The first five atom37 places (N, CA, C, CB, O) and aatype in JSON, in Angstrom:
{
  "aatype": [12, 18, 18, 10, 11, 16, 18, 14, 16, 13, 6, 19, 10, 7, 13, 8, 13, 7, 13, 15, 14, 7, 8, 0, 8, 2, 8, 9, 3, 2, 10, 10, 14, 19, 10, 10, 1, 15, 10, 15, 3, 10, 3, 19, 10, 14, 0, 1, 15, 8, 7, 16, 14, 0, 6, 13, 10, 5, 10, 19, 6, 11, 18, 7, 3, 9, 10, 9, 3, 7, 12, 6, 4, 14, 4, 19, 1, 14, 5, 3, 6, 6, 10, 5, 11, 0, 1, 13, 15, 7, 11, 11, 11, 1, 8, 12, 10, 11, 0, 19, 19, 7, 16, 16, 10, 8, 1, 5, 9, 10, 13, 10, 13, 4, 10, 13, 4, 10, 13, 0],
  "atom_mask": [
    [1, 1, 1, 1, 1],
    [1, 1, 1, 1, 1],
    [1, 1, 1, 1, 1],
    [1, 1, 1, 1, 1],
    [1, 1, 1, 1, 1],
    [1, 1, 1, 1, 1],
    [1, 1, 1, 1, 1],
    [1, 1, 1, 1, 1],
    [1, 1, 1, 1, 1],
    [1, 1, 1, 1, 1],
    [1, 1, 1, 1, 1],
    [1, 1, 1, 1, 1],
    [1, 1, 1, 1, 1],
    [1, 1, 1, 0, 1],
    [1, 1, 1, 1, 1],
    [1, 1, 1, 1, 1],
    [1, 1, 1, 1, 1],
    [1, 1, 1, 0, 1],
    [1, 1, 1, 1, 1],
    [1, 1, 1, 1, 1],
    [1, 1, 1, 1, 1],
    [1, 1, 1, 0, 1],
    [1, 1, 1, 1, 1],
    [1, 1, 1, 1, 1],
    [1, 1, 1, 1, 1],
    [1, 1, 1, 1, 1],
    [1, 1, 1, 1, 1],
    [1, 1, 1, 1, 1],
    [1, 1, 1, 1, 1],
    [1, 1, 1, 1, 1],
    [1, 1, 1, 1, 1],
    [1, 1, 1, 1, 1],
    [1, 1, 1, 1, 1],
    [1, 1, 1, 1, 1],
    [1, 1, 1, 1, 1],
    [1, 1, 1, 1, 1],
    [1, 1, 1, 1, 1],
    [1, 1, 1, 1, 1],
    [1, 1, 1, 1, 1],
    [1, 1, 1, 1, 1],
    [1, 1, 1, 1, 1],
    [1, 1, 1, 1, 1],
    [1, 1, 1, 1, 1],
    [1, 1, 1, 1, 1],
    [1, 1, 1, 1, 1],
    [1, 1, 1, 1, 1],
    [1, 1, 1, 1, 1],
    [1, 1, 1, 1, 1],
    [1, 1, 1, 1, 1],
    [1, 1, 1, 1, 1],
    [1, 1, 1, 0, 1],
    [1, 1, 1, 1, 1],
    [1, 1, 1, 1, 1],
    [1, 1, 1, 1, 1],
    [1, 1, 1, 1, 1],
    [1, 1, 1, 1, 1],
    [1, 1, 1, 1, 1],
    [1, 1, 1, 1, 1],
    [1, 1, 1, 1, 1],
    [1, 1, 1, 1, 1],
    [1, 1, 1, 1, 1],
    [1, 1, 1, 1, 1],
    [1, 1, 1, 1, 1],
    [1, 1, 1, 0, 1],
    [1, 1, 1, 1, 1],
    [1, 1, 1, 1, 1],
    [1, 1, 1, 1, 1],
    [1, 1, 1, 1, 1],
    [1, 1, 1, 1, 1],
    [1, 1, 1, 0, 1],
    [1, 1, 1, 1, 1],
    [1, 1, 1, 1, 1],
    [1, 1, 1, 1, 1],
    [1, 1, 1, 1, 1],
    [1, 1, 1, 1, 1],
    [1, 1, 1, 1, 1],
    [1, 1, 1, 1, 1],
    [1, 1, 1, 1, 1],
    [1, 1, 1, 1, 1],
    [1, 1, 1, 1, 1],
    [1, 1, 1, 1, 1],
    [1, 1, 1, 1, 1],
    [1, 1, 1, 1, 1],
    [1, 1, 1, 1, 1],
    [1, 1, 1, 1, 1],
    [1, 1, 1, 1, 1],
    [1, 1, 1, 1, 1],
    [1, 1, 1, 1, 1],
    [1, 1, 1, 1, 1],
    [1, 1, 1, 0, 1],
    [1, 1, 1, 1, 1],
    [1, 1, 1, 1, 1],
    [1, 1, 1, 1, 1],
    [1, 1, 1, 1, 1],
    [1, 1, 1, 1, 1],
    [1, 1, 1, 1, 1],
    [1, 1, 1, 1, 1],
    [1, 1, 1, 1, 1],
    [1, 1, 1, 1, 1],
    [1, 1, 1, 1, 1],
    [1, 1, 1, 1, 1],
    [1, 1, 1, 0, 1],
    [1, 1, 1, 1, 1],
    [1, 1, 1, 1, 1],
    [1, 1, 1, 1, 1],
    [1, 1, 1, 1, 1],
    [1, 1, 1, 1, 1],
    [1, 1, 1, 1, 1],
    [1, 1, 1, 1, 1],
    [1, 1, 1, 1, 1],
    [1, 1, 1, 1, 1],
    [1, 1, 1, 1, 1],
    [1, 1, 1, 1, 1],
    [1, 1, 1, 1, 1],
    [1, 1, 1, 1, 1],
    [1, 1, 1, 1, 1],
    [1, 1, 1, 1, 1],
    [1, 1, 1, 1, 1],
    [1, 1, 1, 1, 1],
    [1, 1, 1, 1, 1]
  ],
  "atom_positions": [
    [[72.12, 123.27, 118.25], [71.24, 123.75, 117.21], [71.42, 125.27, 117.02], [69.78, 123.41, 117.55], [71.41, 125.77, 115.89]],
    [[71.59, 125.98, 118.12], [71.81, 127.43, 118.04], [73.06, 127.73, 117.22], [71.94, 128.04, 119.45], [73.06, 128.66, 116.41]],
    [[74.1, 126.96, 117.43], [75.36, 127.16, 116.71], [75.15, 126.97, 115.21], [76.43, 126.19, 117.23], [75.66, 127.76, 114.42]],
    [[74.42, 125.94, 114.82], [74.21, 125.65, 113.4], [73.3, 126.67, 112.73], [73.63, 124.26, 113.23], [73.45, 126.94, 111.54]],
    [[72.37, 127.23, 113.48], [71.45, 128.19, 112.88], [72.08, 129.57, 112.72], [70.2, 128.3, 113.72], [71.89, 130.22, 111.69]],
    [[72.82, 130.04, 113.73], [73.34, 131.41, 113.69], [74.82, 131.48, 113.38], [73.07, 132.08, 115.0], [75.32, 132.53, 112.97]],
    [[75.55, 130.37, 113.57], [76.98, 130.27, 113.32], [77.78, 131.4, 113.98], [77.24, 130.28, 111.82], [78.5, 132.14, 113.31]],
    [[77.65, 131.52, 115.32], [78.42, 132.56, 116.02], [79.88, 132.14, 116.2], [77.79, 132.87, 117.39], [80.22, 130.97, 116.0]],
    [[80.73, 133.07, 116.57], [82.1, 132.72, 116.92], [82.06, 131.97, 118.25], [83.03, 133.99, 117.01], [81.06, 132.02, 118.97]],
    [[83.14, 131.29, 118.58], [83.18, 130.56, 119.85], [83.19, 131.52, 121.03], [84.4, 129.64, 119.89], [82.74, 131.15, 122.12]],
    [[83.7, 132.72, 120.84], [83.66, 133.72, 121.91], [82.22, 134.1, 122.23], [84.46, 134.98, 121.51], [81.84, 134.17, 123.4]],
    [[81.43, 134.34, 121.19], [80.02, 134.7, 121.38], [79.25, 133.52, 121.96], [79.38, 135.16, 120.05], [78.45, 133.69, 122.87]],
    [[79.49, 132.33, 121.43], [78.82, 131.14, 121.91], [79.13, 130.9, 123.39], [79.23, 129.91, 121.08], [78.23, 130.6, 124.18]],
    [[80.4, 131.04, 123.76], [80.79, 130.87, 125.16], [80.15, 131.92, 126.05], [0.0, 0.0, 0.0], [79.74, 131.61, 127.17]],
    [[80.06, 133.15, 125.57], [79.45, 134.23, 126.36], [77.98, 133.93, 126.63], [79.58, 135.57, 125.63], [77.51, 134.11, 127.76]],
    [[77.25, 133.47, 125.6], [75.82, 133.2, 125.75], [75.54, 132.04, 126.72], [75.21, 132.89, 124.4], [74.54, 132.06, 127.43]],
    [[76.42, 131.05, 126.73], [76.15, 129.86, 127.52], [77.07, 129.71, 128.74], [76.27, 128.65, 126.66], [77.04, 128.68, 129.41]],
    [[77.87, 130.73, 129.03], [78.69, 130.72, 130.23], [79.91, 129.83, 130.15], [0.0, 0.0, 0.0], [80.33, 129.27, 131.16]],
    [[80.49, 129.68, 128.96], [81.7, 128.88, 128.77], [82.82, 129.79, 128.31], [81.47, 127.74, 127.75], [82.59, 130.92, 127.87]],
    [[84.05, 129.28, 128.42], [85.16, 129.95, 127.75], [85.09, 129.58, 126.27], [86.56, 129.55, 128.38], [84.44, 128.59, 125.93]],
    [[85.73, 130.35, 125.39], [85.7, 130.0, 123.95], [86.22, 128.58, 123.69], [86.53, 131.0, 123.16], [85.69, 127.87, 122.84]],
    [[87.26, 128.17, 124.41], [87.8, 126.82, 124.23], [86.82, 125.74, 124.62], [0.0, 0.0, 0.0], [86.7, 124.73, 123.93]],
    [[86.11, 125.96, 125.74], [85.11, 124.98, 126.17], [83.93, 124.95, 125.19], [84.61, 125.3, 127.59], [83.36, 123.88, 124.94]],
    [[83.56, 126.11, 124.65], [82.48, 126.15, 123.66], [82.88, 125.32, 122.43], [82.16, 127.61, 123.25], [82.06, 124.57, 121.9]],
    [[84.13, 125.46, 121.99], [84.62, 124.69, 120.84], [84.58, 123.2, 121.16], [86.05, 125.11, 120.46], [84.15, 122.4, 120.32]],
    [[85.03, 122.82, 122.35], [85.02, 121.4, 122.74], [83.6, 120.84, 122.76], [85.69, 121.22, 124.12], [83.37, 119.71, 122.33]],
    [[82.65, 121.63, 123.28], [81.26, 121.17, 123.32], [80.72, 120.96, 121.91], [80.37, 122.17, 124.08], [80.04, 119.97, 121.65]],
    [[81.01, 121.88, 121.0], [80.55, 121.72, 119.62], [81.17, 120.49, 118.99], [80.88, 122.98, 118.78], [80.49, 119.71, 118.33]],
    [[82.48, 120.3, 119.2], [83.17, 119.12, 118.66], [82.57, 117.82, 119.17], [84.66, 119.17, 119.0], [82.47, 116.84, 118.43]],
    [[82.18, 117.8, 120.43], [81.64, 116.58, 121.03], [80.18, 116.36, 120.71], [81.82, 116.62, 122.53], [79.74, 115.22, 120.56]],
    [[79.4, 117.44, 120.59], [77.95, 117.28, 120.45], [77.45, 117.24, 119.01], [77.26, 118.4, 121.16], [76.38, 116.68, 118.75]],
    [[78.18, 117.81, 118.06], [77.74, 117.76, 116.67], [77.6, 116.33, 116.14], [78.7, 118.53, 115.79], [76.6, 116.03, 115.48]],
    [[78.56, 115.44, 116.39], [78.38, 114.06, 115.92], [77.17, 113.38, 116.55], [79.62, 113.24, 116.22], [76.51, 112.57, 115.9]],
    [[76.86, 113.7, 117.8], [75.68, 113.13, 118.46], [74.41, 113.62, 117.78], [75.66, 113.5, 119.97], [73.5, 112.83, 117.52]],
    [[74.36, 114.92, 117.47], [73.19, 115.47, 116.78], [73.03, 114.84, 115.4], [73.32, 116.99, 116.65], [71.92, 114.45, 115.03]],
    [[74.11, 114.73, 114.65], [74.04, 114.13, 113.32], [73.59, 112.68, 113.38], [75.39, 114.23, 112.62], [72.79, 112.24, 112.56]],
    [[74.12, 111.93, 114.34], [73.73, 110.52, 114.49], [72.25, 110.42, 114.87], [74.62, 109.82, 115.55], [71.54, 109.54, 114.38]],
    [[71.78, 111.3, 115.75], [70.37, 111.29, 116.16], [69.45, 111.61, 114.99], [70.14, 112.29, 117.31], [68.44, 110.93, 114.79]],
    [[69.8, 112.64, 114.23], [68.97, 113.0, 113.07], [68.97, 111.89, 112.03], [69.48, 114.31, 112.43], [67.96, 111.64, 111.37]],
    [[70.11, 111.22, 111.88], [70.19, 110.11, 110.94], [69.34, 108.93, 111.41], [71.66, 109.67, 110.77], [68.63, 108.32, 110.61]],
    [[69.4, 108.62, 112.72], [68.6, 107.52, 113.27], [67.1, 107.79, 113.15], [68.96, 107.28, 114.73], [66.32, 106.86, 112.95]],
    [[66.71, 109.05, 113.27], [65.3, 109.42, 113.13], [64.88, 109.57, 111.68], [65.02, 110.71, 113.88], [63.71, 109.81, 111.38]],
    [[65.83, 109.42, 110.77], [65.61, 109.54, 109.33], [65.05, 110.9, 108.95], [64.65, 108.44, 108.85], [64.16, 111.01, 108.1]],
    [[65.57, 111.95, 109.58], [65.16, 113.32, 109.25], [66.35, 114.15, 108.77], [64.51, 113.99, 110.46], [66.23, 115.36, 108.58]],
    [[67.49, 113.52, 108.58], [68.66, 114.22, 108.08], [68.48, 114.48, 106.59], [69.96, 113.39, 108.35], [68.23, 113.55, 105.83]],
    [[68.59, 115.74, 106.16], [68.37, 116.03, 104.74], [69.47, 115.43, 103.87], [68.28, 117.53, 104.51], [70.61, 115.28, 104.29]],
    [[69.09, 115.11, 102.64], [70.07, 114.62, 101.68], [70.96, 115.78, 101.26], [69.37, 113.97, 100.44], [70.5, 116.92, 101.22]],
    [[72.21, 115.51, 100.95], [73.12, 116.57, 100.53], [72.96, 116.91, 99.07], [74.55, 116.17, 100.81], [73.2, 118.05, 98.68]],
    [[72.57, 115.98, 98.26], [72.3, 116.24, 96.84], [71.59, 115.03, 96.26], [73.63, 116.55, 96.05], [71.5, 113.98, 96.89]],
    [[71.08, 115.21, 95.07], [70.41, 114.11, 94.37], [71.15, 113.9, 93.06], [68.89, 114.42, 94.13], [71.34, 114.83, 92.28]],
    [[71.57, 112.67, 92.83], [72.43, 112.36, 91.71], [71.81, 112.55, 90.34], [0.0, 0.0, 0.0], [72.47, 113.02, 89.41]],
    [[70.54, 112.18, 90.21], [69.93, 112.22, 88.89], [68.61, 113.0, 88.94], [69.69, 110.79, 88.36], [68.02, 113.14, 90.01]],
    [[68.17, 113.49, 87.8], [66.85, 114.15, 87.77], [65.72, 113.2, 88.17], [66.58, 114.7, 86.37], [64.71, 113.64, 88.72]],
    [[65.88, 111.91, 87.9], [64.84, 110.95, 88.27], [64.67, 110.88, 89.78], [65.18, 109.56, 87.72], [63.55, 110.77, 90.28]],
    [[65.79, 110.94, 90.53], [65.7, 110.93, 92.0], [64.98, 112.18, 92.5], [67.1, 110.85, 92.63], [64.2, 112.1, 93.44]],
    [[65.24, 113.32, 91.87], [64.57, 114.55, 92.26], [63.07, 114.46, 91.96], [65.2, 115.76, 91.54], [62.26, 114.91, 92.77]],
    [[62.7, 113.89, 90.82], [61.29, 113.74, 90.48], [60.57, 112.82, 91.46], [61.14, 113.2, 89.06], [59.4, 113.02, 91.75]],
    [[61.28, 111.81, 91.97], [60.69, 110.94, 92.99], [60.36, 111.74, 94.25], [61.64, 109.78, 93.33], [59.33, 111.5, 94.88]],
    [[61.23, 112.69, 94.62], [60.95, 113.55, 95.76], [59.69, 114.38, 95.53], [62.14, 114.47, 96.04], [58.85, 114.51, 96.41]],
    [[59.58, 114.94, 94.34], [58.41, 115.77, 94.01], [57.14, 114.92, 94.08], [58.57, 116.4, 92.61], [56.12, 115.38, 94.6]],
    [[57.21, 113.71, 93.55], [56.04, 112.83, 93.6], [55.69, 112.44, 95.03], [56.28, 111.57, 92.77], [54.51, 112.33, 95.37]],
    [[56.69, 112.24, 95.86], [56.46, 111.81, 97.24], [55.89, 112.94, 98.1], [57.76, 111.29, 97.85], [54.97, 112.71, 98.88]],
    [[56.42, 114.16, 97.96], [56.04, 115.25, 98.86], [55.12, 116.28, 98.21], [57.26, 115.94, 99.37], [54.63, 117.17, 98.91]],
    [[54.88, 116.2, 96.93], [54.04, 117.2, 96.29], [54.83, 118.47, 96.01], [0.0, 0.0, 0.0], [55.84, 118.44, 95.31]],
    [[54.38, 119.57, 96.55], [55.04, 120.85, 96.33], [56.33, 120.95, 97.13], [54.11, 122.01, 96.7], [56.35, 120.62, 98.32]],
    [[57.39, 121.39, 96.48], [58.68, 121.58, 97.13], [59.12, 123.02, 96.9], [59.75, 120.56, 96.58], [59.06, 123.52, 95.78]],
    [[59.54, 123.68, 97.96], [60.05, 125.05, 97.87], [61.57, 125.0, 97.77], [59.61, 125.9, 99.11], [62.22, 124.31, 98.55]],
    [[62.13, 125.71, 96.8], [63.58, 125.74, 96.61], [64.04, 127.18, 96.78], [63.99, 125.18, 95.21], [63.48, 128.1, 96.19]],
    [[65.06, 127.36, 97.59], [65.58, 128.7, 97.86], [67.09, 128.65, 97.95], [64.97, 129.27, 99.16], [67.67, 127.63, 98.31]],
    [[67.72, 129.74, 97.61], [69.16, 129.87, 97.74], [69.5, 130.8, 98.88], [0.0, 0.0, 0.0], [68.72, 131.68, 99.23]],
    [[70.67, 130.6, 99.45], [71.1, 131.47, 100.53], [72.61, 131.59, 100.52], [70.61, 130.94, 101.9], [73.31, 130.76, 99.93]],
    [[73.1, 132.63, 101.17], [74.53, 132.85, 101.3], [74.86, 133.0, 102.78], [74.98, 134.11, 100.51], [74.13, 133.65, 103.53]],
    [[75.95, 132.38, 103.19], [76.42, 132.49, 104.57], [77.82, 133.1, 104.54], [76.42, 131.1, 105.3], [78.66, 132.64, 103.77]],
    [[78.08, 134.12, 105.35], [79.42, 134.72, 105.36], [80.49, 133.71, 105.78], [79.45, 135.93, 106.3], [80.24, 132.84, 106.61]],
    [[81.66, 133.84, 105.2], [82.78, 132.97, 105.57], [84.06, 133.8, 105.65], [82.93, 131.8, 104.56], [84.09, 134.96, 105.22]],
    [[85.08, 133.21, 106.19], [86.38, 133.86, 106.26], [86.96, 133.94, 104.85], [87.35, 133.08, 107.22], [86.82, 133.0, 104.06]],
    [[87.59, 135.05, 104.54], [88.17, 135.24, 103.21], [89.27, 134.21, 102.97], [88.74, 136.68, 103.05], [90.24, 134.16, 103.73]],
    [[89.14, 133.39, 101.93], [90.15, 132.37, 101.65], [91.48, 133.0, 101.22], [89.66, 131.42, 100.56], [91.49, 134.09, 100.64]],
    [[92.58, 132.34, 101.49], [93.9, 132.82, 101.1], [94.17, 132.54, 99.62], [94.98, 132.17, 101.96], [94.87, 133.3, 98.96]],
    [[93.62, 131.44, 99.12], [93.82, 131.05, 97.73], [93.05, 132.02, 96.82], [93.36, 129.59, 97.49], [91.87, 132.27, 97.04]],
    [[93.72, 132.55, 95.8], [93.13, 133.58, 94.94], [91.91, 133.07, 94.17], [94.16, 134.09, 93.96], [90.93, 133.8, 94.02]],
    [[91.95, 131.82, 93.69], [90.81, 131.28, 92.95], [89.6, 131.07, 93.85], [91.2, 129.97, 92.28], [88.47, 131.32, 93.44]],
    [[89.85, 130.61, 95.08], [88.74, 130.46, 96.02], [88.15, 131.81, 96.39], [89.21, 129.73, 97.28], [86.94, 131.93, 96.57]],
    [[89.0, 132.83, 96.49], [88.5, 134.17, 96.77], [87.53, 134.62, 95.69], [89.65, 135.17, 96.89], [86.45, 135.14, 95.99]],
    [[87.9, 134.42, 94.44], [87.04, 134.81, 93.32], [85.73, 134.03, 93.34], [87.76, 134.61, 91.98], [84.66, 134.58, 93.08]],
    [[85.81, 132.74, 93.65], [84.63, 131.89, 93.65], [83.67, 132.27, 94.77], [85.03, 130.43, 93.78], [82.45, 132.19, 94.6]],
    [[84.19, 132.67, 95.91], [83.34, 132.95, 97.08], [83.01, 134.43, 97.26], [84.01, 132.45, 98.31], [82.28, 134.77, 98.18]],
    [[83.53, 135.31, 96.41], [83.24, 136.73, 96.55], [81.83, 136.99, 96.06], [84.26, 137.6, 95.76], [81.48, 136.63, 94.93]],
    [[81.01, 137.6, 96.91], [79.6, 137.79, 96.53], [79.34, 139.14, 95.88], [78.73, 137.64, 97.74], [78.33, 139.29, 95.19]],
    [[80.2, 140.11, 96.08], [79.95, 141.44, 95.55], [79.08, 142.29, 96.46], [0.0, 0.0, 0.0], [78.87, 143.47, 96.19]],
    [[78.57, 141.71, 97.53], [77.74, 142.43, 98.48], [78.62, 142.94, 99.62], [76.59, 141.52, 99.03], [79.09, 142.16, 100.45]],
    [[78.84, 144.21, 99.65], [79.62, 144.83, 100.71], [81.01, 144.19, 100.85], [78.87, 144.75, 102.03], [81.54, 144.09, 101.96]],
    [[81.58, 143.77, 99.74], [82.92, 143.18, 99.7], [83.06, 142.0, 100.66], [83.96, 144.23, 100.04], [84.06, 141.89, 101.36]],
    [[82.06, 141.13, 100.68], [82.06, 139.98, 101.57], [82.3, 138.7, 100.78], [80.73, 139.89, 102.33], [82.02, 138.63, 99.59]],
    [[82.83, 137.7, 101.45], [82.99, 136.38, 100.88], [81.91, 135.49, 101.5], [84.43, 135.8, 101.13], [81.69, 135.52, 102.71]],
    [[81.26, 134.71, 100.66], [80.11, 133.93, 101.1], [80.21, 132.49, 100.61], [78.81, 134.57, 100.61], [80.83, 132.19, 99.59]],
    [[79.57, 131.6, 101.37], [79.35, 130.23, 100.95], [77.91, 130.18, 100.43], [79.6, 129.2, 102.13], [76.99, 130.66, 101.1]],
    [[77.72, 129.6, 99.27], [76.4, 129.56, 98.66], [75.78, 128.18, 98.85], [76.48, 129.92, 97.17], [76.48, 127.16, 98.83]],
    [[74.46, 128.15, 99.04], [73.76, 126.88, 99.23], [72.37, 126.97, 98.63], [73.69, 126.51, 100.73], [71.79, 128.05, 98.52]],
    [[71.83, 125.82, 98.23], [70.47, 125.7, 97.76], [69.76, 124.72, 98.69], [70.41, 125.22, 96.25], [70.28, 123.65, 98.98]],
    [[68.57, 125.11, 99.15], [67.8, 124.31, 100.1], [66.45, 123.98, 99.5], [67.63, 125.06, 101.45], [65.81, 124.83, 98.88]],
    [[66.02, 122.73, 99.67], [64.69, 122.31, 99.24], [63.9, 121.87, 100.45], [0.0, 0.0, 0.0], [64.36, 121.03, 101.22]],
    [[62.69, 122.42, 100.62], [61.85, 122.09, 101.77], [60.43, 121.77, 101.32], [61.83, 123.25, 102.8], [60.02, 122.1, 100.2]],
    [[59.69, 121.11, 102.21], [58.27, 120.9, 101.97], [57.51, 122.12, 102.47], [57.76, 119.61, 102.68], [58.1, 123.02, 103.08]],
    [[56.21, 122.16, 102.21], [55.38, 123.25, 102.71], [55.27, 123.22, 104.24], [53.99, 123.19, 102.08], [54.89, 124.21, 104.86]],
    [[55.6, 122.07, 104.83], [55.56, 121.93, 106.29], [56.93, 122.17, 106.93], [55.06, 120.54, 106.67], [57.16, 121.79, 108.08]],
    [[57.84, 122.81, 106.18], [59.17, 123.22, 106.64], [60.11, 122.06, 106.95], [59.02, 124.06, 107.86], [61.03, 122.22, 107.75]],
    [[59.9, 120.92, 106.35], [60.82, 119.8, 106.48], [61.89, 119.95, 105.41], [60.09, 118.42, 106.37], [61.57, 120.04, 104.22]],
    [[63.16, 119.99, 105.82], [64.26, 120.13, 104.86], [64.49, 118.8, 104.16], [65.56, 120.62, 105.57], [64.77, 117.79, 104.81]],
    [[64.36, 118.81, 102.84], [64.54, 117.58, 102.06], [65.97, 117.44, 101.55], [63.58, 117.56, 100.89], [66.53, 116.35, 101.56]],
    [[66.56, 118.54, 101.12], [67.94, 118.47, 100.65], [68.62, 119.8, 100.85], [68.0, 118.05, 99.18], [67.99, 120.86, 100.89]],
    [[69.93, 119.72, 100.97], [70.78, 120.89, 101.12], [71.98, 120.66, 100.22], [71.21, 121.12, 102.63], [72.74, 119.72, 100.41]],
    [[72.14, 121.53, 99.24], [73.22, 121.39, 98.29], [74.12, 122.61, 98.41], [72.68, 121.23, 96.84], [73.69, 123.73, 98.12]],
    [[75.36, 122.39, 98.84], [76.3, 123.49, 99.04], [77.08, 123.72, 97.75], [77.26, 123.18, 100.22], [77.82, 122.85, 97.3]],
    [[76.9, 124.88, 97.17], [77.56, 125.2, 95.91], [79.04, 125.48, 96.08], [76.9, 126.39, 95.27], [79.81, 125.33, 95.12]],
    [[79.47, 125.88, 97.28], [80.88, 126.18, 97.48], [81.73, 124.94, 97.34], [81.09, 126.8, 98.84], [82.93, 125.05, 97.09]],
    [[81.13, 123.76, 97.5], [81.91, 122.51, 97.35], [82.44, 122.36, 95.93], [81.03, 121.29, 97.72], [83.46, 121.71, 95.71]],
    [[81.74, 122.97, 94.97], [82.18, 122.87, 93.58], [83.51, 123.56, 93.34], [81.13, 123.46, 92.66], [84.26, 123.2, 92.43]],
    [[83.81, 124.56, 94.17], [85.02, 125.34, 93.97], [86.14, 124.94, 94.89], [84.72, 126.78, 94.16], [87.28, 125.37, 94.69]],
    [[85.86, 124.11, 95.88], [86.89, 123.75, 96.88], [87.88, 122.74, 96.34], [86.24, 123.2, 98.14], [88.8, 122.34, 97.05]]
  ]
}
């Protein structure tokens, strides 16, 4: 969970938890599918997108008020020129992945829509 929230390098992750960078990478590779399967089994895994406006309205009716926010996460500068243009944020010459998140007032994530997928 720490890895997904802060997205550190494997060197930093290994330092914090007493692993080598390679072992930190192996742990993430092995444990991420377990986390995803657990969240899916508990039915708390957020939807990645909603196909139609009607599906989104059903969410609003089910949960009442929904908070929608956008965020940017730093990423490695792509080699492809078109991807560079798509991911350039203009903030301190950084390249970012853009996402839109929808949550309830009780901080339950309902959906996560990654805008960078449109350009990939």
